[in-house]
N, C-alpha and C positions, 0 to 999 in steps of 0.2 A: 460569553464565551464566541473567542474569534480562531480559525485553524488557517492552515494552509495547505493546499494539496497541493503533489503532485502525481504527475502519468494519468489526470484528468481526460484524456484523449483515448486511453486503453478501456479496455474492459472493466477489469475492477478499479482503476480512478472514479471512471465514468460516474460506476455507482454508486462508489463511497460519497462523490459528493454532490449525486441527487439527495442524498441521505444526509447529507449536510446542510443543503439549500432547504430542503423541509422541515428541520429539526426546531423547536421551540425557543432551543437551549440557544441555539447557535446564530449571531448575529452578525458576522461579517466571515466570509469562504475568499480566500485569494489562491486562485492557480498559478500554477506555474507551470506552461508547458512551451514548446516549442513553437506549436501551433496555435490557433482559432480555436475554441471550443463550439462556437456557434449556438453559445446559450446565452442569453438575455436575461438577469433577476435582480431582484434591488440588492442582494445578498452581496454579489458577487463581485470581485473583481478580479482581473485578469494579466498578468507580465507573459510578454513572449521573451524569453530568454532562449538563445540557439546556445549557449554556449554551460552545459553543465558542468564542466569541468572548474568554475569557480563561479561562486555566487556573492563577493563582494562588490562587483559594482552595483548592484540592487540591494544592497544591506539596510540601505535608508529604508528600503521598501518591506521591510521584512518587521521591526517594529510593532510591537502591538497584539502580539497575537500568540495566542497560550498552546498549541498543538499543532502539529505539523504530520500528517498522511502520509505517510510516501509510496505511493503507487506506482511510480512508474519501474519497468522490468522489461528485457526482452527476450525470445526463447533463446534459448543455448543451441538450437539445431544449428548446424551450421556454422558456427561458429569458434574461431580458434580464443585457447583461455586470456591470453593476451588481450583482445578485442570483448570481450564479455567480462574481465576483469574490468575496463574502463567502464564500459556502460553501467554495471551492475555496483558495483564494491567502490570505484572513482568518484562517480556520481554521486551517488547516496552520500557518501563520508565527507564531500566536498559542500554540500548543502547541510549536513549535523553539524557539525563544526564551525558552520559561519551563523546557525541558531542558534549554537551555546555560548556565542561571545556575545551576544544580543541578551539572551536571556535562559539562563538554566535552569530557571524554574518554570521548565518548560515539559509537552508531553509529546514522545515522539515515536510514533507510532511507524512499522515495517513491513511491506508485506514479499517474504520469503515464500519460501515451497515446502511442503510438506516432501522428509526425505532429506530437510537438509544436515549436512552434515556439521554438528559443531565442533570435530577435532582437528577440520580441517586437514585431515590425511585419510580419508576415503579415497576410491577410485574414481567417483564421478567427480568431475570439474564442475558444472555449474552446483552439486551440494557440497564445495570444498568453500566454490568465493562467496555463496551465501551465508556459508557458517563464517565463513572470517568476517562478511558484512553483518551478521548479528552481532560475533563476537567485539568486535572495533565501536559498535553502537553501543552496545552493554556498559562497555569501559570512560566512555565520556561525561558522565554524573550527570545525564538530565534525570529532573527528580522523577520524574518517570518516562521508561522505552520502554514501548511491548513489540515483540518481534512474531507477527503474524504468519503460521504455517497452514494456507486453505487444503484443501485433500483438491477434489473435484472442485467445480465453481458450476454452476447454472445461475445463468444471466437472468436478469428479471429486468422489465420495465423497459422493454422493446432493444435492449442494449446487443450492441453484435459486438462478439470477438474479436480483436482487432488481426489473429494470425488466422491465416490460411484454413489448417487441418485442425482448430477446434472452432472453429466457424462452420465446417463443415459438418464437426460432428454435432454442432445443436441443431441445426438446421436439419440434421438428417436424421438423427438418431438420439433426440431428445426423450424419447420414451425409456432409450435403454438406461438413460441418468437417471429416471423418475424412478425405474424399480433398482438400480443402484439404490439411490438413496431408502426407497424401501428398505432394500434386504440390510442397507448400512446406515442406518439413518447418523451417526454420529461421526462417516466420512466423508459427509458431500454439504456445501454450504450453497449459497447464494449470496449474489452480489449485494443486494439489501442487508443480509444477515450480517456481510464483514463491514459494512457503513455502517448499522445500528450499534456493532461491538465494538468500532473505534469509537465513537462516541460517549460510549457507556463507561468502558474502559478507562478516559480522559477523565469521565468525570465523578467515578465513582474507586477506580481505582480496580487491584485486581492480585491475588497472590502468587501466580503466577510473571514472567515475563515472555518466557514462550508459550504462543498458545498455537493449540492443538485444534482441528476443527470441532472436537469436542465445547473446548473451551469456548471457542468464538460462537458455539450455537449459545451456551450457558449467556454467554455476556449480550449478547443480541435481546436475551427478553431479561434482562436487566430491568 
């Protein structure tokens, strides 16, 4: 199996990438990002692509893959709805629409977030935008599409969060997350579990399309 990973310069994407590189069933990984990863691995191919509003210009390089793990994303803090929609919805759908033209017999996994609003009508801007992104991805017609909604995320394998506030939390209050994980074991996942769950759901499928933390934990152990 060969997979595409986006957002591998971020916390979740890097965690997913590392699990893919280590997995015996994955023979090739294509990273699409704006900046180099700084990782050398025989399975890894990189495309530096600056304009995520279109992928037609690199369409020929996207053929031959079986799944995409779309982990790119930004915090909604300090961003207006128009810009957040562009970075979240427009970029993701641009990639998905290009991929389904190449291979509809494909798995598309999207990292969304716990609290996403599937009705697209709630008061929370980010939740509405994520909800529309999920809904439209599920309508495209991929053989498999799964929406990952992790809650709290603990980075593993020495990964550092890109968000400054979350990095401060992880570096200074990781003990608190561990306590919360003990108290609420089905609400917090780590980056390794997200990566393993993405691989396993691609290979084996799952009865749900929208995956909450408990589902991610279950799939990580498949």
